[in-house]
VMD Tcl script that draws the C-alpha trace (Angstrom):
set ca {
  {-30.51 29.86 134.86}
  {-32.38 27.26 133.51}
  {-33.28 27.08 129.64}
  {-36.83 27.64 130.48}
  {-36.42 30.72 132.51}
  {-34.09 31.83 129.86}
  {-36.72 31.81 126.83}
  {-39.51 33.24 128.47}
  {-39.68 36.83 127.45}
  {-41.61 37.45 124.46}
  {-39.73 38.48 121.38}
  {-40.64 40.84 119.17}
  {-39.82 41.12 115.41}
  {-36.81 43.58 116.21}
  {-35.18 41.48 119.23}
  {-35.51 38.40 117.49}
  {-34.36 39.36 113.82}
  {-32.82 42.62 114.08}
  {-31.13 43.30 117.38}
  {-30.67 39.83 118.48}
  {-28.75 38.74 121.22}
  {-28.57 34.92 120.04}
  {-25.16 33.60 118.49}
  {-27.36 31.59 115.88}
  {-29.32 35.02 114.55}
  {-26.06 36.67 114.55}
  {-24.38 34.20 112.41}
  {-26.94 34.31 110.04}
  {-27.10 38.32 109.64}
  {-23.01 37.76 109.45}
  {-23.63 35.34 106.56}
  {-26.36 37.35 104.59}
  {-24.21 40.58 105.13}
  {-20.97 38.77 103.77}
  {-22.77 37.20 100.69}
  {-24.31 40.66 99.76}
  {-20.68 42.30 100.14}
  {-19.13 39.07 98.07}
  {-21.67 40.20 95.11}
  {-20.41 43.76 95.22}
  {-17.19 42.35 95.33}
  {-17.39 39.81 92.53}
  {-19.48 42.16 90.21}
  {-16.21 44.89 90.37}
  {-13.85 42.07 89.70}
  {-15.79 41.29 86.47}
  {-15.94 44.93 85.36}
  {-12.09 45.61 85.54}
  {-11.53 42.19 84.10}
  {-13.69 43.16 81.17}
  {-11.40 46.43 80.98}
  {-8.41 44.19 80.92}
  {-8.99 41.84 78.17}
  {-10.94 44.19 75.71}
  {-8.88 47.59 76.91}
  {-10.35 50.77 75.50}
  {-13.76 49.19 74.09}
  {-17.50 50.64 74.61}
  {-19.59 48.27 76.99}
  {-23.31 49.33 77.75}
  {-22.76 47.81 81.20}
  {-19.99 50.33 82.16}
  {-21.93 52.90 81.09}
  {-24.86 51.80 83.08}
  {-23.08 51.00 86.41}
  {-19.99 53.73 86.34}
  {-22.08 56.47 84.82}
  {-21.07 58.99 82.26}
  {-18.37 60.22 84.50}
  {-16.59 57.65 85.13}
  {-17.09 55.29 81.81}
  {-17.86 58.38 79.13}
  {-19.37 56.50 76.09}
  {-19.35 53.09 78.06}
  {-15.20 53.29 77.87}
  {-13.98 53.06 81.41}
  {-11.77 55.84 82.91}
  {-8.24 54.80 84.43}
  {-8.90 56.33 87.73}
  {-12.37 54.33 88.16}
  {-10.09 51.13 87.41}
  {-7.98 51.46 89.98}
  {-10.83 52.46 92.39}
  {-12.55 49.07 91.09}
  {-9.33 47.14 91.93}
  {-8.82 48.60 95.32}
  {-12.48 48.16 96.73}
  {-12.60 44.80 95.38}
  {-9.76 43.71 97.19}
  {-10.93 45.42 100.48}
  {-14.37 43.93 100.34}
  {-13.34 40.50 99.74}
  {-10.40 40.43 101.99}
  {-12.15 42.12 104.93}
  {-15.65 42.12 104.49}
  {-16.30 38.58 102.86}
  {-13.42 36.66 103.95}
  {-12.97 37.64 107.42}
  {-16.34 38.50 108.59}
  {-17.94 36.28 106.44}
  {-16.14 33.22 107.63}
  {-15.29 34.25 111.12}
  {-18.53 36.39 111.82}
  {-20.75 33.50 110.77}
  {-19.25 29.97 111.59}
  {-17.28 31.42 115.09}
  {-20.74 32.60 115.97}
  {-22.77 29.66 115.03}
  {-20.48 26.90 115.91}
  {-18.49 27.87 119.10}
  {-21.39 27.81 121.72}
  {-22.96 24.90 119.65}
  {-19.87 22.90 119.49}
  {-18.51 23.58 123.26}
  {-21.65 22.95 124.90}
  {-22.74 26.71 125.85}
  {-25.67 28.46 126.15}
  {-24.69 31.45 124.07}
  {-21.52 33.37 123.71}
  {-19.96 35.29 126.83}
  {-21.32 38.49 126.09}
  {-24.37 38.45 124.06}
  {-24.59 42.35 123.86}
  {-21.03 42.39 122.77}
  {-21.85 39.99 120.04}
  {-24.49 42.01 118.88}
  {-22.44 44.90 118.75}
  {-19.68 43.51 116.71}
  {-22.03 42.84 114.31}
  {-23.82 46.13 113.93}
  {-20.31 47.89 113.53}
  {-19.40 45.38 110.75}
  {-22.75 46.08 109.21}
  {-21.69 50.25 109.58}
  {-18.63 49.99 108.00}
  {-19.97 47.85 105.33}
  {-22.72 50.73 104.46}
  {-19.86 53.42 104.76}
  {-17.62 51.40 102.55}
  {-20.20 50.70 100.07}
  {-21.54 54.33 100.12}
  {-17.76 55.70 99.45}
  {-18.41 54.18 95.46}
  {-20.82 57.03 94.92}
  {-18.55 60.15 96.09}
  {-18.33 62.64 93.06}
  {-14.42 62.52 92.98}
  {-14.71 58.66 92.89}
  {-13.87 55.92 95.82}
  {-10.40 55.16 97.47}
  {-8.02 54.16 94.72}
  {-4.51 53.47 96.04}
  {-4.78 49.66 96.00}
  {-6.00 47.97 98.96}
  {-2.78 48.29 100.42}
  {-3.47 51.95 100.29}
  {0.10 52.77 100.16}
  {1.10 56.44 101.03}
  {1.99 58.83 99.72}
  {-0.92 58.13 97.02}
  {-3.24 57.49 100.03}
  {-1.99 60.24 102.53}
  {-1.97 63.60 99.56}
  {-5.76 64.06 99.15}
  {-4.44 65.85 95.80}
  {-2.38 62.93 94.63}
  {-5.18 61.23 92.51}
  {-9.10 61.80 92.72}
  {-9.89 59.03 94.47}
  {-7.40 60.33 97.60}
  {-10.04 62.95 98.38}
  {-13.50 62.01 100.44}
  {-13.38 58.29 99.10}
  {-10.29 57.60 100.84}
  {-11.26 59.06 104.22}
  {-14.49 57.23 103.95}
  {-12.52 54.12 103.60}
  {-10.20 54.79 106.50}
  {-13.29 55.61 108.75}
  {-14.93 52.35 107.47}
  {-12.00 50.30 108.52}
  {-11.21 51.81 111.90}
  {-15.10 50.79 112.61}
  {-14.29 47.15 110.92}
  {-11.37 46.70 113.33}
  {-13.37 47.57 116.34}
  {-16.12 45.04 115.17}
  {-13.49 42.51 115.04}
  {-11.71 43.04 117.99}
  {-14.85 42.98 119.88}
  {-16.00 39.59 118.06}
  {-12.43 38.19 118.76}
  {-12.33 38.92 122.37}
  {-15.82 37.39 122.83}
  {-14.90 34.03 120.89}
  {-11.95 33.93 122.92}
  {-13.56 34.11 126.34}
  {-16.39 31.86 125.39}
  {-14.12 29.05 124.57}
  {-11.62 29.38 127.42}
  {-14.62 29.78 130.23}
  {-18.00 28.40 128.77}
  {-16.97 24.92 127.95}
  {-19.40 21.93 129.03}
  {-18.68 19.23 131.75}
  {-16.04 16.91 130.35}
  {-14.87 19.23 127.23}
  {-11.23 19.47 127.97}
  {-9.48 21.22 125.20}
  {-8.01 18.03 123.69}
  {-11.64 17.04 123.02}
  {-12.68 20.22 121.17}
  {-13.48 19.88 117.73}
  {-10.54 21.15 115.06}
  {-13.01 23.93 113.93}
  {-13.05 25.41 117.69}
  {-9.32 25.22 117.68}
  {-9.07 27.07 114.73}
  {-11.52 29.97 115.46}
  {-10.01 29.93 118.89}
  {-6.67 30.66 117.60}
  {-7.69 32.93 114.75}
  {-9.56 35.23 117.35}
  {-6.24 35.52 119.00}
  {-4.28 36.26 116.11}
  {-6.93 39.11 115.24}
  {-6.39 40.60 118.88}
  {-2.90 40.74 118.38}
  {-2.86 42.21 114.55}
  {-5.72 44.02 114.14}
  {-4.68 46.96 116.34}
  {-1.47 47.44 114.54}
  {-3.53 48.20 111.38}
  {-5.75 50.32 113.63}
  {-2.65 52.45 114.57}
  {-1.62 52.72 110.71}
  {-5.14 53.78 109.63}
  {-4.79 56.59 112.51}
  {-1.55 57.90 111.81}
  {-2.86 57.98 107.86}
  {-5.89 60.02 109.01}
  {-3.20 62.57 110.79}
  {-1.28 62.99 108.07}
  {-4.06 63.39 105.63}
  {-6.20 65.90 107.84}
  {-3.98 67.21 110.55}
  {-0.74 68.20 108.82}
  {1.46 65.89 110.59}
  {4.18 63.61 108.81}
  {4.47 60.01 109.72}
  {4.56 58.65 106.42}
  {5.60 61.90 104.11}
  {8.67 63.40 103.41}
  {10.31 65.43 100.59}
  {7.48 65.64 98.38}
  {6.84 67.44 94.86}
  {3.40 67.51 93.28}
  {3.63 69.10 89.63}
  {6.37 71.27 90.60}
  {5.10 72.64 93.81}
  {7.36 71.57 96.95}
  {5.19 70.22 99.66}
  {6.25 71.39 103.39}
  {6.46 67.41 104.78}
  {9.56 66.12 106.05}
  {11.11 63.27 108.35}
  {8.26 60.95 107.62}
  {8.65 57.45 105.83}
  {6.31 55.52 103.69}
  {8.10 52.22 104.51}
  {6.63 52.85 108.03}
  {3.16 52.32 107.03}
  {4.36 49.42 104.86}
  {5.61 47.73 107.93}
  {2.43 48.60 110.04}
  {0.22 47.57 107.22}
  {1.72 44.16 106.74}
  {2.01 43.33 110.41}
  {-1.37 42.98 110.39}
  {-2.01 41.99 106.29}
  {0.20 38.60 106.64}
  {-1.82 37.34 109.85}
  {-4.90 38.49 107.75}
  {-4.36 35.66 105.42}
  {-4.31 33.26 108.23}
  {-7.01 34.78 109.89}
  {-8.99 34.17 106.64}
  {-7.46 30.95 106.02}
  {-7.56 29.10 109.23}
  {-11.35 29.04 109.74}
  {-11.84 27.58 106.29}
  {-9.12 24.70 107.42}
  {-10.87 24.34 110.80}
  {-14.50 23.76 108.70}
  {-12.49 21.50 106.18}
  {-11.08 19.49 109.05}
  {-14.52 18.67 110.47}
  {-16.38 18.05 107.28}
  {-13.60 15.70 105.95}
  {-13.49 13.50 108.93}
  {-17.56 13.50 109.16}
  {-17.67 12.34 105.42}
  {-14.62 9.93 105.36}
  {-16.35 8.25 108.02}
  {-12.96 7.89 109.94}
  {-11.39 9.81 113.11}
  {-9.30 12.85 111.57}
  {-5.42 11.78 110.97}
  {-2.90 13.19 113.75}
  {-5.43 15.31 115.54}
  {-2.74 16.56 118.06}
  {-0.37 17.58 115.26}
  {-3.19 19.34 113.54}
  {-3.59 21.50 116.85}
  {0.14 22.08 116.85}
  {0.01 22.90 113.31}
  {-2.50 25.49 114.04}
  {-0.61 27.07 116.77}
  {2.49 27.04 114.84}
  {0.58 28.77 111.75}
  {-0.28 31.37 114.19}
  {3.01 31.90 115.55}
  {4.92 32.12 112.38}
  {2.50 34.34 110.70}
  {3.31 37.21 113.00}
  {6.89 37.12 112.24}
  {6.79 36.86 107.92}
  {5.35 40.18 107.10}
  {8.70 41.23 105.53}
  {8.52 39.27 102.80}
  {5.94 41.64 100.90}
  {8.92 44.16 100.93}
  {11.44 42.63 99.54}
  {11.68 45.34 96.95}
  {11.29 48.31 99.53}
  {15.10 48.79 99.71}
  {15.10 46.27 102.81}
  {18.58 44.97 103.98}
  {19.76 41.78 102.28}
  {20.43 40.46 105.86}
  {16.69 41.26 107.19}
  {15.52 39.85 103.53}
  {17.23 36.66 104.46}
  {15.84 36.45 107.82}
  {12.39 37.05 106.56}
  {13.12 34.37 103.73}
  {13.73 32.03 106.49}
  {10.81 32.48 108.46}
  {8.43 32.39 105.55}
  {9.86 28.95 104.24}
  {9.34 27.53 107.97}
  {5.76 28.29 107.61}
  {5.29 25.61 104.87}
  {6.05 22.96 107.53}
  {3.03 23.30 109.51}
  {0.91 24.11 106.23}
  {2.22 20.77 104.96}
  {1.59 18.97 107.90}
  {-2.17 19.99 107.28}
  {-2.17 19.01 103.93}
  {-0.87 15.86 104.55}
  {-3.26 15.07 107.59}
  {-6.38 15.87 105.43}
  {-4.90 13.41 102.34}
  {-4.53 10.53 105.14}
  {-7.75 11.04 106.50}
  {-9.38 10.75 103.11}
  {-7.11 7.56 102.30}
  {-9.27 4.71 102.29}
  {-12.21 6.18 103.83}
  {-15.76 5.48 103.14}
  {-16.03 8.84 101.25}
  {-19.51 10.66 100.95}
  {-18.98 12.89 98.39}
  {-21.49 15.47 98.88}
  {-21.22 19.13 97.84}
  {-19.36 20.20 101.23}
  {-17.27 17.36 101.22}
  {-16.25 18.17 97.34}
  {-15.60 21.99 98.71}
  {-13.60 20.90 101.28}
  {-11.54 18.34 98.99}
  {-11.35 21.32 96.58}
  {-10.04 23.44 99.31}
  {-6.80 20.83 99.88}
  {-6.31 21.07 96.18}
  {-6.00 24.94 95.99}
  {-4.24 25.20 99.44}
  {-1.43 22.88 97.86}
  {-1.30 24.44 94.17}
  {-1.41 27.88 95.91}
  {0.96 27.03 98.50}
  {3.82 25.84 96.23}
  {3.87 29.23 94.52}
  {4.54 31.05 97.96}
  {7.49 29.14 98.27}
  {8.90 30.81 95.28}
  {7.26 34.49 96.34}
  {8.62 33.66 99.65}
  {12.46 33.50 98.30}
  {13.70 37.29 98.27}
  {15.87 36.52 95.30}
  {13.14 34.77 93.35}
  {10.52 37.52 94.60}
  {12.39 40.40 93.05}
  {11.60 38.97 89.87}
  {7.94 38.52 89.69}
  {7.03 41.01 92.53}
  {4.06 43.25 91.47}
  {3.19 40.90 88.41}
  {0.09 38.77 87.98}
  {1.95 35.60 89.48}
  {1.54 37.13 92.99}
  {-2.22 37.98 92.08}
  {-2.47 34.24 91.15}
  {-0.83 32.91 94.06}
  {-2.70 34.83 96.72}
  {-6.02 34.62 95.11}
  {-5.48 30.62 95.03}
  {-4.31 30.11 98.53}
  {-6.29 32.87 100.33}
  {-8.97 33.76 98.27}
  {-10.41 30.65 96.40}
  {-9.33 28.29 99.50}
  {-11.17 30.32 101.74}
  {-14.26 30.81 99.90}
  {-13.98 26.69 99.35}
  {-14.28 26.62 103.26}
  {-16.91 29.04 103.11}
  {-19.11 27.11 100.70}
  {-18.12 23.62 102.36}
  {-19.63 25.33 105.63}
  {-22.42 26.80 104.23}
  {-23.67 23.56 102.42}
  {-22.44 21.19 105.88}
  {-24.39 23.52 108.49}
  {-27.13 24.70 106.67}
  {-29.41 22.20 108.15}
  {-28.25 23.31 111.67}
  {-28.89 27.21 110.50}
  {-32.30 26.90 108.86}
  {-33.56 23.43 109.63}
  {-33.78 22.71 105.71}
  {-31.68 20.76 103.40}
  {-29.97 22.53 100.30}
  {-30.27 20.69 97.04}
  {-27.68 18.47 96.53}
  {-27.83 18.32 92.50}
  {-27.63 21.84 92.26}
  {-24.77 21.91 95.00}
  {-22.73 19.70 92.61}
  {-23.44 21.75 89.68}
  {-22.11 24.80 91.76}
  {-19.01 22.84 92.92}
  {-18.00 21.57 89.34}
  {-18.56 24.76 87.59}
  {-16.88 26.73 90.33}
  {-13.80 24.41 90.63}
  {-12.89 24.30 86.75}
  {-13.57 28.31 86.27}
  {-11.20 29.03 89.53}
  {-8.33 27.22 88.13}
  {-9.25 28.63 84.55}
  {-8.86 32.22 86.00}
  {-6.02 31.86 88.47}
  {-3.62 29.10 86.67}
  {-2.73 30.88 83.19}
  {-2.44 34.21 85.70}
  {0.82 32.36 86.76}
  {1.98 32.46 83.12}
  {1.52 35.98 82.24}
  {3.28 36.85 85.74}
  {6.29 35.29 84.63}
  {6.27 36.95 81.28}
  {6.44 40.19 83.48}
  {2.86 41.20 82.92}
  {2.18 43.99 86.24}
  {-0.57 43.96 88.00}
  {-3.10 47.12 88.33}
  {-2.51 48.42 85.06}
  {-5.57 49.64 83.49}
  {-4.31 48.41 79.72}
  {-1.35 46.77 78.54}
  {-1.63 48.18 74.89}
  {1.15 50.98 75.39}
  {3.68 47.90 75.55}
  {4.37 45.78 72.21}
  {5.95 43.12 74.70}
  {2.64 42.33 76.03}
  {0.77 42.05 72.91}
  {1.02 38.32 72.83}
  {-0.54 37.86 76.39}
  {-3.98 39.74 75.16}
  {-5.50 36.22 74.30}
  {-4.62 34.60 77.76}
  {-6.22 37.89 79.16}
  {-9.14 37.34 77.16}
  {-9.56 33.71 78.43}
  {-9.11 34.60 81.98}
  {-11.76 36.80 81.81}
  {-14.16 34.67 79.99}
  {-13.68 31.99 82.75}
  {-14.31 34.72 85.47}
  {-17.56 35.60 84.00}
  {-18.81 32.39 83.47}
  {-17.71 31.30 87.28}
  {-19.31 34.43 88.46}
  {-22.66 33.83 86.58}
  {-22.78 30.19 88.02}
  {-22.64 31.50 91.74}
  {-26.55 32.32 90.78}
  {-26.73 28.67 91.29}
  {-25.77 28.93 94.77}
  {-27.90 31.82 95.57}
  {-31.08 30.47 94.11}
  {-30.32 27.10 96.00}
  {-29.42 28.66 99.07}
  {-32.44 31.23 99.20}
  {-35.01 28.91 97.67}
  {-33.95 26.09 100.71}
  {-34.43 28.38 103.49}
  {-38.12 28.38 102.54}
  {-38.76 25.36 100.90}
  {-35.88 22.81 101.20}
  {-36.54 19.33 102.51}
  {-37.22 19.58 106.21}
  {-33.64 18.23 107.67}
  {-33.62 15.56 110.60}
  {-31.63 16.45 113.74}
  {-28.60 14.82 112.42}
  {-28.27 14.48 108.53}
  {-24.56 13.76 108.19}
  {-24.26 11.51 111.36}
  {-21.90 13.55 112.95}
  {-20.15 13.22 116.47}
  {-20.10 16.91 117.49}
  {-22.61 18.39 120.20}
  {-24.26 20.77 117.75}
  {-26.10 17.96 116.23}
  {-27.53 17.17 119.86}
  {-29.63 20.16 119.74}
  {-33.03 20.34 118.26}
  {-33.95 21.44 114.86}
  {-36.13 24.05 116.10}
  {-33.88 27.02 117.37}
  {-34.28 27.92 120.99}
  {-32.54 30.53 122.80}
  {-30.21 28.44 124.96}
  {-29.52 25.96 122.60}
  {-30.46 22.78 124.53}
  {-33.90 22.30 126.50}
  {-32.88 21.37 129.89}
  {-29.65 20.15 131.01}
  {-26.43 20.82 128.74}
  {-24.79 17.71 127.84}
  {-21.88 16.43 129.19}
  {-18.84 15.22 126.91}
  {-17.39 11.84 127.28}
  {-15.01 11.55 124.10}
  {-13.32 13.66 121.61}
  {-15.02 14.59 118.31}
  {-13.69 11.88 116.01}
  {-14.93 8.41 116.80}
  {-15.97 7.21 113.18}
  {-16.23 3.57 112.77}
  {-14.82 3.01 115.94}
  {-14.70 -1.09 116.55}
  {-16.81 -2.06 119.06}
  {-19.61 0.03 118.27}
  {-22.94 -0.63 116.32}
  {-23.20 2.37 114.29}
  {-19.96 4.06 112.37}
  {-20.14 7.18 114.52}
  {-20.36 7.74 118.22}
  {-21.26 11.23 119.40}
  {-19.36 12.79 122.16}
  {-22.27 12.67 124.71}
  {-21.97 8.76 124.53}
  {-20.37 7.62 127.80}
  {-17.00 5.37 127.07}
  {-17.69 1.50 127.28}
  {-15.84 -0.67 129.76}
  {-12.36 -1.32 128.60}
  {-13.02 1.21 125.48}
  {-10.00 2.82 124.28}
  {-9.73 6.71 124.18}
  {-8.49 7.49 120.78}
  {-6.07 10.80 120.84}
  {-3.94 10.51 117.49}
}
mol new
graphics top color blue
foreach p $ca { graphics top sphere $p radius 0.5 }
foreach p [lrange $ca 0 end-1] q [lrange $ca 1 end] { graphics top cylinder $p $q radius 0.2 }
display resetview
């Protein structure tokens, strides 16, 4: 079918913008939904940070946002505090970082960078977005339940989450959480299957696997991890629904609530931990790998030199994917695990540092002596390398069972995973938005505002999470609504105030990004076809979007994606569609 036949059915507003089958439009839908969910998630973190910094204080914003029931006289109640922590974690991990990154950039880039007209199944792609949207709506609506939203932590460990009478948030709010996650998992699986099939079957002529940009390798492997591990979370959630609503006891045994003996026996809450973390750890890499892939592409483009060690980078992505599925037990060192098993998980956890270090060193060597173009996308990519290293180093401490037991469930853990998973992935997300914005919307974002956004975000991110390591080492437990009951922690109050001030400034300055983003969609400078002088196929498509991506024939690929500053060529970039000259050497580091 030629592109011209492809584009002749008349599109209405609904088929073009709402129920669109075009991967580029679906990517934008994911992006905008992810941004809205991000605002909700960050707002929650600001509310509970204010409570930690100034416990028991009355704030007008609490009364306004939480209402008289959850913040009488503007003082936050302890149950809503737990609920905010829970929903903040859930939204950021699944709805912003997983769907926002993979959903947006896998959709946008897979067909464009491999030379395909669209995804393997446009309908399934549309369905995966609308299921994601539905699960987002259910998750947000659970905030308005009278008994309060789910409040068993984002890991929803039973028995807190399994007994509706355990805490107020374990009622309808918890049920809605589970329903929302079940729909989210279905959406994720549909998306992932689509991405895998598209990459395997729909590459253009000449696009061998070793010529794929590293972005596509990252999205491809991320989708495979999702297919392997998300069904396990689905089964965990399903058994939890059975325990809650149908009287089974998969996770419950010998439980007393306020003197009453419940009739559950034989289950084990540790079973839930195994099932949850079997997804929960690969999830870290489902979030991180797309960000690392985006970074590879942006650092090579803006260093104006080939990515260092292409094959080593591909091998490290595959090694991370494999190892990420055999390390989940390091979240459970304090669950009474057999010490021998603990040592096995310690070993596999420390092994994963090797492919991660390969990636970090390869980024640094690509930057080394490059002709660096320090635009906002490049700055966020370099920021990602920084947080990936600083956050990864504390992971070595937490991966060691004997060291982990001392700081488990303290702010040290919060600091570690926010740096390595939250901030690194967000930097990758921002880098991707700044870099591919011209491709998505045909206009350029404002560079100066991009710089302001980067520097304030970078300073505030370290300002929030760096001090957290120290309050964690001092023993401050996470998820406590106030620490004023423990004189031991009085000296840490000032540090908590400092962290909160940085958090508020950092969150406020995201307005700069939003203004830049939405203003540029309509009034930004018109983009040229290849503004970054990049080699990959997406920059060969016209600026005006057409369904089918290329008018006429799909271009053929003759070389890998990283021929920057290649001797014997006039320009410092050679697109993949340029045929090899006679005697020209194929580069494959």
